[in-house]
C-alpha positions as CSV (number, residue, x, y, z in Angstrom):
1,M,11.6,46.6,-19.5
2,D,9.5,43.6,-18.5
3,Q,11.8,40.5,-18.6
4,T,9.0,38.0,-18.3
5,E,6.6,36.9,-20.9
6,C,3.0,35.2,-20.2
7,W,1.8,32.3,-22.3
8,Q,-1.8,31.1,-21.8
9,L,-1.9,27.5,-22.9
10,G,-4.1,24.5,-22.6
11,S,-2.0,23.3,-19.7
12,G,-2.3,26.7,-17.9
13,R,-0.6,30.0,-17.8
14,W,3.3,29.7,-18.1
15,M,5.8,32.5,-17.4
16,R,8.7,32.6,-19.7
17,D,11.9,34.4,-18.3
18,L,13.2,36.1,-21.3
19,K,16.7,36.8,-19.8
20,L,17.3,33.2,-18.7
21,D,14.9,31.7,-21.5
22,Q,13.4,29.5,-18.6
23,W,9.7,28.5,-18.4
24,R,7.7,28.2,-15.2
25,L,3.9,27.1,-14.8
26,A,2.2,29.7,-12.8
27,T,-1.5,28.6,-12.8
28,T,-3.0,25.3,-13.9
29,S,-5.8,25.0,-16.4
30,S,-8.2,24.6,-13.5
31,G,-6.9,27.7,-11.9
32,T,-4.6,26.4,-9.3
33,A,-1.8,28.6,-8.2
34,V,1.6,26.7,-8.3
35,N,3.3,26.8,-5.1
36,D,6.6,28.8,-5.2
37,R,8.5,26.2,-3.0
38,I,8.4,23.8,-5.9
39,P,11.2,24.1,-8.3
40,A,10.2,24.9,-11.8
41,Q,11.7,21.5,-13.3
42,D,9.7,19.6,-10.7
43,V,6.4,21.3,-11.9
44,A,7.1,20.8,-15.4
45,R,7.7,17.0,-14.8
46,M,4.6,16.6,-12.8
47,V,2.4,18.2,-15.3
48,G,3.9,16.3,-18.4
49,G,6.1,19.0,-19.5
50,M,8.6,18.4,-22.5
51,R,12.3,18.3,-22.1
52,D,15.3,19.1,-24.2
53,E,17.5,16.2,-23.2
54,S,20.8,17.6,-24.4
55,A,20.4,21.1,-22.8
56,G,18.4,20.0,-19.7
57,E,15.6,22.6,-20.3
58,W,11.9,22.1,-19.6
59,F,9.0,23.5,-21.8
60,P,5.2,23.4,-21.7
61,P,3.6,20.1,-22.7
62,E,2.2,21.7,-25.8
63,F,5.5,22.1,-27.3
64,T,7.1,19.5,-29.5
65,Y,10.4,21.1,-30.5
66,S,12.5,23.6,-28.6
67,P,11.7,27.1,-29.7
68,R,15.2,28.1,-29.1
69,T,17.2,25.5,-30.7
70,G,14.4,23.5,-32.8
71,T,15.7,20.4,-31.1
72,P,12.9,17.5,-30.7
73,L,11.8,17.4,-27.3
74,Q,11.5,14.3,-25.0
75,V,8.2,13.1,-23.7
76,T,8.4,12.7,-20.1
77,V,5.1,11.0,-19.2
78,A,5.7,7.2,-18.9
79,P,3.4,5.2,-21.5
80,F,2.4,2.7,-18.9
81,E,1.3,4.2,-15.7
82,T,2.4,2.6,-12.5
83,T,0.0,2.7,-9.4
84,W,0.5,1.3,-5.9
85,V,-2.1,1.7,-3.2
86,P,-0.8,0.6,0.1
87,P,-0.3,-1.7,1.7
88,Y,-0.3,-4.3,-1.1
89,G,-0.7,-2.3,-4.4
90,A,-3.7,-3.7,-6.4
91,A,-5.6,-6.8,-6.0
92,P,-5.5,-9.6,-8.7
93,L,-8.3,-9.3,-11.3
94,S,-10.7,-11.9,-12.5
95,D,-11.2,-12.4,-16.2
96,L,-14.0,-9.8,-16.0
97,G,-11.7,-7.2,-14.6
98,Q,-13.0,-7.2,-11.1
99,P,-10.9,-7.9,-8.0
100,L,-11.3,-11.6,-7.1
101,A,-10.7,-10.7,-3.3
102,G,-9.2,-7.9,-1.3
103,G,-7.2,-7.7,1.9
104,L,-4.7,-10.6,0.8
105,R,-0.9,-10.1,0.7
106,Q,-1.0,-10.1,-3.2
107,T,-0.6,-7.8,-6.1
108,S,-0.7,-7.9,-10.0
109,M,2.6,-5.9,-10.2
110,P,5.6,-8.0,-11.4
111,L,8.1,-8.3,-8.4
112,I,11.0,-10.2,-10.1
113,V,14.2,-8.6,-8.9
114,R,16.9,-8.4,-11.6
115,A,19.1,-11.4,-10.9
116,S,22.0,-9.9,-12.8
117,D,22.1,-7.1,-10.6
118,S,21.4,-8.8,-7.2
119,R,23.9,-8.6,-4.5
120,V,24.0,-10.6,-1.2
121,D,25.5,-7.8,1.0
122,L,24.3,-8.0,4.5
123,A,24.6,-4.4,5.1
124,S,21.4,-4.2,2.8
125,G,22.4,-4.9,-0.7
126,A,20.3,-2.1,-2.1
127,H,20.7,-0.8,-5.7
128,A,19.3,2.5,-4.8
129,T,18.0,4.6,-1.9
130,L,15.5,7.5,-1.6
131,P,15.9,10.6,0.4
132,A,15.7,10.3,4.1
133,L,12.3,10.4,5.8
134,P,11.7,11.9,9.3
135,P,11.0,9.1,11.9
136,G,7.6,7.4,11.5
137,R,5.6,4.4,10.3
138,F,5.1,5.4,6.7
139,Q,2.9,4.0,4.0
140,F,3.6,4.6,0.4
141,L,1.2,5.7,-2.4
142,V,2.1,5.9,-6.2
143,H,-0.4,7.8,-8.2
144,R,-0.8,10.6,-10.5
145,L,-3.5,12.3,-8.4
146,D,-4.1,15.5,-10.1
147,V,-1.2,15.7,-12.3
148,A,0.0,13.9,-15.5
149,S,3.0,11.8,-14.0
150,P,2.8,9.4,-11.2
151,V,4.3,10.6,-8.0
152,L,5.4,9.0,-4.8
153,V,3.5,10.0,-1.6
154,A,4.7,9.1,1.8
155,I,1.9,9.0,4.4
156,D,2.5,9.0,8.2
157,P,-1.0,8.0,9.7
158,V,0.2,8.6,13.3
159,Q,1.3,12.2,12.6
160,G,-1.2,12.8,9.9
161,A,1.5,13.9,7.7
162,L,1.5,13.7,3.8
163,L,4.8,14.1,2.0
164,V,5.2,14.2,-1.7
165,L,8.7,13.3,-3.4
166,L,9.5,15.9,-6.0
167,P,10.4,13.9,-8.9
168,E,13.5,15.9,-10.3
169,S,14.9,17.6,-7.3
170,K,14.4,14.3,-5.2
171,Q,13.4,15.9,-2.0
172,W,10.3,15.4,0.1
173,I,8.1,18.3,0.7
174,A,4.9,18.3,3.0
175,L,1.4,19.0,1.7
176,E,-0.6,21.3,4.1
177,H,-4.2,22.0,4.8
178,P,-4.7,25.6,4.2
179,N,-7.5,26.1,7.0
180,S,-6.3,23.7,9.7
181,P,-3.3,22.5,11.5
182,G,-3.3,19.3,9.8
183,L,-4.7,15.8,9.2
184,A,-5.9,13.9,12.0
185,G,-3.6,11.1,13.2
186,L,-4.3,7.7,14.4
187,Q,-2.5,6.0,17.1
188,N,-3.7,2.3,16.6
189,L,-2.4,1.2,13.2
190,R,-3.6,-2.4,13.4
191,G,-5.3,-3.2,10.1
192,W,-4.5,0.2,8.5
193,R,-5.2,0.5,4.7
194,M,-6.6,3.0,2.3
195,E,-8.7,3.3,-0.8
196,V,-8.3,5.7,-3.7
197,V,-11.1,6.8,-5.9
198,E,-10.2,8.4,-9.2
199,G,-12.1,11.4,-10.6
200,A,-11.9,13.0,-13.9
201,L,-9.0,15.5,-13.0
202,S,-8.2,14.5,-9.4
203,A,-8.2,11.5,-6.9
204,T,-9.7,11.2,-3.5
205,L,-7.7,9.3,-0.8
206,Y,-9.7,7.6,2.0
207,F,-8.0,6.3,5.2
208,P,-8.9,6.0,8.9
209,T,-8.1,8.7,11.5
210,S,-9.0,9.6,15.0
211,R,-11.9,11.7,13.6
212,G,-13.3,8.9,11.5
213,L,-13.0,8.4,7.8
214,A,-11.0,11.0,6.0
215,A,-11.7,11.9,2.5
216,V,-8.5,13.8,1.2
217,T,-8.1,15.4,-2.0
218,P,-4.6,16.6,-2.8
219,T,-3.6,19.4,-5.0
220,L,0.1,18.5,-5.6
221,V,1.4,21.6,-7.4
222,G,-0.3,23.8,-4.7
223,L,1.3,21.6,-2.0
224,S,-2.1,21.4,-0.3
225,Y,-4.9,19.2,0.3
226,R,-8.6,19.4,1.6
227,A,-10.2,16.8,4.0
228,E,-13.7,15.9,4.9
229,Y,-14.6,13.6,7.7
230,S,-17.4,11.1,8.1
231,G,-18.6,9.5,11.3
232,E,-18.5,10.5,14.7
233,G,-15.6,8.8,16.6
234,A,-12.2,7.3,16.0
235,A,-11.6,4.7,13.4
236,I,-10.8,1.2,14.8
237,G,-10.2,-0.5,11.4
238,G,-9.3,0.0,7.7
239,P,-11.6,1.4,5.1
240,V,-13.1,-1.0,2.1
241,A,-14.6,0.3,-1.1
242,W,-17.6,-2.1,-1.3
243,A,-21.0,-1.7,-2.8
244,N,-20.7,1.7,-4.1
245,R,-19.5,3.1,-0.6
246,I,-16.5,3.4,1.5
247,W,-16.9,1.4,4.7
248,L,-15.1,1.9,8.1
249,P,-15.6,0.6,11.5
250,L,-15.4,3.3,14.2
251,L,-16.0,3.7,17.9
252,N,-18.7,6.2,18.5
253,K,-19.0,8.7,21.3
254,N,-21.4,6.2,23.2
255,G,-18.5,3.5,23.2
256,A,-20.4,1.4,20.6
257,V,-19.1,0.1,17.1
258,D,-20.8,1.5,14.0
259,L,-20.0,1.1,10.4
260,V,-19.8,4.4,8.5
261,G,-20.4,4.3,4.8
262,K,-19.4,7.1,2.6
263,S,-20.8,7.4,-1.1
264,R,-17.9,7.5,-3.6
265,G,-19.7,10.6,-5.1
266,A,-21.9,13.3,-3.6
267,G,-24.4,12.5,-0.7
268,S,-24.2,12.1,3.0
269,P,-22.7,9.2,4.8
270,I,-25.0,6.6,6.3
271,T,-24.2,4.9,9.6
272,L,-24.9,1.3,10.3
273,P,-25.0,0.2,14.1
274,T,-23.6,-3.1,14.9
275,T,-23.6,-5.5,17.9
276,A,-19.8,-5.9,17.8
277,P,-18.2,-5.5,21.2
278,T,-15.4,-2.8,21.5
279,A,-12.4,-4.4,19.9
280,A,-9.7,-3.8,22.5
281,A,-6.8,-3.9,20.1
282,G,-8.8,-2.6,17.1
283,F,-9.6,-4.6,14.0
284,E,-7.0,-6.3,11.9
285,A,-6.9,-5.8,8.1
286,P,-10.2,-6.6,6.5
287,V,-10.7,-9.3,3.6
288,F,-13.4,-9.0,1.2
289,D,-15.0,-10.1,-2.0
290,P,-18.1,-9.1,-4.0
291,L,-20.4,-10.8,-1.2
292,Q,-19.0,-9.6,2.0
293,V,-16.5,-7.5,4.0
294,I,-14.8,-9.2,7.1
295,W,-13.0,-7.2,9.8
296,P,-11.5,-9.7,12.2
297,S,-10.4,-8.9,15.8
298,E,-9.4,-10.9,18.9
299,E,-13.0,-11.0,20.0
300,G,-14.5,-12.1,16.7
301,Q,-15.5,-10.9,13.2
302,L,-17.6,-8.0,12.1
303,V,-19.2,-8.8,8.7
304,L,-20.9,-6.7,6.2
305,R,-23.1,-7.9,3.5
306,L,-26.4,-7.4,1.7
307,D,-29.6,-8.9,2.7
308,T,-32.2,-10.4,0.5
309,S,-33.7,-7.1,-0.3
310,G,-30.2,-5.7,-1.1
311,K,-29.9,-3.6,1.9
312,E,-26.6,-3.6,4.1
313,Q,-26.6,-5.5,7.1
314,A,-23.8,-5.9,9.7
315,D,-23.3,-9.3,11.6
316,W,-21.1,-10.1,14.5
317,I,-19.8,-13.7,14.9
318,P,-17.5,-14.6,17.8
319,W,-14.6,-17.2,17.3
320,P,-15.5,-20.8,18.1
321,A,-15.2,-21.2,22.0
322,G,-11.5,-22.3,22.9
323,L,-9.9,-20.9,19.7
324,T,-7.9,-17.8,19.6
325,P,-6.8,-16.1,16.2
326,R,-3.1,-15.8,15.5
327,F,-3.0,-12.8,13.3
328,S,0.8,-12.7,13.6
329,A,0.8,-15.5,11.0
330,G,-0.3,-13.2,8.2
331,C,-3.4,-12.6,6.3
332,P,-6.1,-15.3,6.1
333,H,-6.2,-18.1,3.6
334,R,-8.5,-18.1,0.7
335,S,-9.4,-21.4,-0.4
336,R,-10.2,-22.5,-4.0
337,S,-13.9,-22.3,-3.4
338,G,-13.5,-18.5,-2.3
339,A,-14.0,-18.9,1.4
340,F,-11.6,-17.2,4.0
341,W,-9.8,-19.1,6.5
342,Q,-8.2,-17.9,9.7
343,L,-5.4,-19.7,11.6
344,C,-6.3,-20.2,15.2
345,S,-4.8,-21.9,18.2
346,R,-6.5,-24.2,20.6
347,G,-6.4,-23.3,24.3
348,G,-6.4,-27.0,25.7
349,D,-3.5,-28.8,23.9
350,G,-1.9,-25.8,22.0
351,G,-2.8,-27.1,18.6
352,F,-3.8,-25.3,15.5
353,E,-7.0,-24.9,13.4
354,F,-8.2,-23.0,10.4
355,V,-11.6,-21.4,11.0
356,Q,-13.9,-20.5,8.2
357,M,-14.7,-16.9,8.4
358,G,-18.0,-15.1,7.9
359,K,-20.0,-18.2,8.9
360,A,-21.9,-19.3,12.0
361,P,-21.5,-22.0,13.2
362,A,-18.1,-21.9,11.6
363,E,-16.3,-25.0,10.2
364,S,-12.7,-25.6,11.3
365,V,-9.9,-28.0,10.3
366,A,-7.0,-29.0,12.4
367,V,-3.5,-28.6,11.2
368,D,-0.2,-30.0,12.5
369,A,1.7,-26.7,12.6
370,P,1.1,-22.9,11.8
371,R,1.3,-21.7,8.1
372,L,2.3,-18.2,7.2
373,T,0.4,-17.2,4.1
374,T,0.0,-14.5,1.6
375,G,-3.6,-15.7,1.0
376,T,-3.0,-18.5,-1.4
377,T,0.7,-19.5,-0.9
378,S,1.8,-20.7,2.4
379,Y,5.1,-21.4,4.2
380,R,5.8,-23.9,6.8
381,N,9.3,-23.2,8.4
382,Q,11.2,-22.5,5.2
383,H,9.1,-24.5,2.9
384,R,6.8,-22.9,0.2
385,S,3.5,-24.8,-0.7
386,A,0.9,-23.8,-3.2
387,A,-1.5,-26.4,-1.6
388,D,-4.3,-25.6,0.7
389,P,-2.9,-25.4,4.1
390,R,-5.8,-27.1,5.6
391,E,-4.9,-30.3,3.5
392,Q,-1.5,-30.7,4.9
393,P,-0.9,-34.2,6.7
394,A,-1.9,-34.1,10.3
395,H,1.7,-35.3,11.3
396,V,5.0,-34.6,9.6
397,E,8.2,-36.3,10.7
398,G,11.3,-34.4,11.4
399,A,12.3,-31.5,13.7
400,P,11.3,-27.8,13.1
401,S,13.7,-25.8,11.1
402,A,15.9,-23.1,12.7
403,E,14.9,-20.7,10.2
404,V,11.6,-19.6,8.9
405,V,10.3,-17.5,5.8
406,V,7.9,-14.7,6.5
407,P,6.1,-14.1,3.3
408,L,5.5,-10.2,2.8
409,I,3.7,-10.2,-0.6
410,E,2.9,-12.4,-3.6
411,S,2.6,-11.3,-7.3
412,T,0.4,-13.0,-9.6
413,H,3.2,-12.5,-12.2
414,R,5.3,-15.8,-12.0
415,G,4.0,-16.4,-8.6
416,A,6.8,-14.4,-7.2
417,V,7.0,-14.1,-3.3
418,I,9.1,-11.5,-1.6
419,G,9.8,-12.8,2.0
420,L,12.2,-12.6,4.9
421,R,14.2,-15.4,6.1
422,I,14.9,-15.3,9.8
423,A,16.6,-17.4,12.4
424,A,13.6,-18.7,14.7
425,P,15.0,-21.4,17.2
426,H,11.7,-21.3,19.1
427,G,9.3,-21.4,16.1
428,D,7.8,-18.8,13.7
429,L,4.9,-17.8,16.0
430,A,7.5,-17.1,19.0
431,L,9.3,-15.0,16.7
432,L,6.5,-13.1,15.1
433,E,5.2,-12.4,18.6
434,S,8.4,-11.3,20.1
435,D,9.2,-7.6,20.7
436,G,12.6,-5.6,21.0
437,A,15.2,-7.9,19.9
438,R,17.0,-6.9,16.8
439,Q,16.8,-9.6,14.0
440,L,18.9,-10.0,10.9
441,A,16.3,-10.8,8.1
442,V,17.5,-11.8,4.6
443,L,15.3,-10.5,1.9
444,Q,14.5,-13.3,-0.7
445,L,12.7,-14.0,-3.9
446,E,11.1,-17.1,-4.8
447,A,9.1,-17.8,-7.9
448,Q,7.5,-20.5,-9.9
449,D,10.1,-20.6,-12.7
450,L,13.1,-19.6,-10.7
451,A,15.4,-22.8,-10.1
452,E,16.7,-21.4,-6.8
453,V,15.6,-18.9,-4.1
454,L,17.3,-15.5,-4.8
455,A,18.6,-13.7,-1.6
456,F,19.0,-10.1,-2.8
457,G,19.5,-8.0,0.5
458,A,18.9,-7.8,4.3
459,L,17.6,-5.9,7.0
460,S,19.0,-5.7,10.6
461,V,16.2,-4.3,12.7
462,T,13.6,-5.1,15.4
463,R,10.6,-6.7,14.1
464,P,11.7,-6.7,10.5
465,W,8.1,-8.1,9.2
466,L,6.9,-4.5,9.8
467,A,8.8,-3.6,6.6
468,T,6.6,-1.6,4.0
469,L,7.1,-2.6,0.4
470,F,6.1,-0.7,-2.7
471,V,6.9,-0.6,-6.5
472,H,7.9,2.8,-8.0
473,D,10.3,3.9,-10.9
474,G,11.2,0.3,-11.9
475,H,12.2,-0.6,-8.4
476,L,11.1,-2.7,-5.5
477,W,11.4,-0.5,-2.5
478,V,11.6,-1.6,1.3
479,H,11.1,0.7,4.2
480,H,11.2,0.0,7.8
481,P,10.5,2.6,11.0
482,E,14.2,2.0,11.9
483,L,15.5,2.9,8.5
484,A,16.0,6.6,7.5
485,Q,15.8,6.0,3.8
486,P,13.8,3.3,1.7
487,L,16.0,0.8,-0.1
488,G,15.4,0.0,-3.7
489,W,16.2,-3.1,-5.9
490,R,15.9,-2.9,-9.8
491,L,13.0,-5.0,-11.1
492,E,13.0,-6.9,-14.4
493,S,10.8,-4.9,-16.8
494,H,8.5,-7.0,-19.2
495,I,7.7,-3.6,-21.1
496,G,11.0,-1.6,-20.7
497,A,9.1,1.4,-19.4
498,H,11.6,2.2,-16.6
499,D,14.7,2.1,-18.9
500,L,13.0,4.3,-21.5
501,W,11.3,6.9,-19.4
502,A,12.4,6.9,-15.7
503,P,15.1,9.4,-14.4
504,H,18.3,8.2,-12.9
505,L,18.0,7.5,-9.2
506,P,20.6,8.3,-6.4
507,H,22.8,5.6,-5.6
C-alpha cells in the first residue's frame, strides 16, 4: 500500500507521509526540484510554510489550520523583511526614496544594541553565536532571493563559495553550480562589494571575480546557482549599479583597464576603454551618487559619468603632486554640498589634506591630524564629531590619546556608530597600517541620544578592523577571519518583529 500522498498546491507539489503524517515540498511552483539534502522543516520555513507551534509540525503555506488537530497554524514569514547587502547594508535614502550616496560606511538599519542585555566580557561578550564556518574572508548577505523568508548567505570571494544557513536546523550548506567546478574566486579583495537586483521570483547577485563581473542567480531549495560572466579579464574593483547598468573595472587581456557595463535585464554588456594605468594594488571601494562613480586607487581616480549627450564616459584623475591617499583611514568624507573628499598625506612635511574627488584640478584643505570617518561622522583619536573634518582648527593643543576609535559603520537611525576602541600609542594610521600583531579591540556603540558610550563586547585578533558586520534575526553580528563563528548581540526592536517572529538562536 502506498504510504505517500501527493498534493498539488499553489506553492508546489507536496508529499504527505501518511504513516508519519509529515509533509515535504518536492517541487516548487516554478518546477524546481527540492534538494533531498535539505531537511523538510528547513524547506518549509524557507517557502513560508505554516507551523503548529505546540506540536512542532510544518504544513504547506496554503493551510490555516492543522488538518490533524484543527489547531490554528502560526505564520512564519516575518511581516517586515530584513535585507542586508554587503558590506554596509543599504545606503540612506533621500525624501524621494533614492540613495543619497553609496560606498560610505552607512546604513539605514537600526544598530542600537540592547543596553539591558549588554555585557562587558572581554572574552567576547556575545549574546549568541552562529554555527562555525570554514576558514575564509566571508561577506554576508541577508535576502529572500527566490524563497518567501529572508535567509543568510555567507560568501567567500577568494574560494568562490556560497553557503546558506538553513533556518531551522542551523547548519551551513553549500550551493553548487551543476555544470562547473564552482564560482571563480578573486585574490585581491580591496574594494570588494556586491549589488543585488531583484526580479519577480528571484534575485541576481553581482560581484567581482577573476573572470570579470559575475551574475549569480541562486536557487535555494535546489542548493544550486547559475553564473554568467561579463568582460574579458580579472576584476580589479567592486561593482556599482548606476545608470541602469552594473559597472565594474577590470584588467583586460592586453593589460589595460576597462569598465564593463552589464544591463540589469537582457542585453549584451558594453565595454568602455579607459586611460587609467594599471592599479598595482587594485581599486578601493567606490563612492558614487546619481552624477558619478569614483573608484580610487593609489595612483588616482577612475571616474564614470555622463557627458552632455547622456553617453557614459570614463575619466582618469591623478592625485595632486606630492599627496598620497591614506585609505586605511576609512571611506571618503562627503560634505554637505555632496562632494566626496579623500584624506591624503603630504610627502614633504608629513602633514595631511583632504582632496576633493572627481575634480581636476582638485581642491584641497589642510587638516591638523587624520580623521577616521564613516562618511559624515568622523573620529579624531577617541573623539566623535559631526562637524566637517575639513573645518577643524589647524592646531589643537594637547598630546594625542593612547587609544583611538575606528568607526566601522554608522546608522541614520539615532546616529548610532559601531566602532572599535583600540590602544594606539603610535597613532591611528600607524595602528591601521600595521600587520601581524594581535590587538584587543573593544566593540562600542555611540549614539546621539545616549548619555554614555556603550562598550558591549571585544575581539582579540590581528587587524580587528577587518571585522565584517551585518544584521540578521534581530541581532548585530560581527565576524572576523580569525573567528570560527560570527558573534551576535541583540538589537533594540522598534517594531518588535524579532520577538514575534524569529526562531530562538543558539547561545
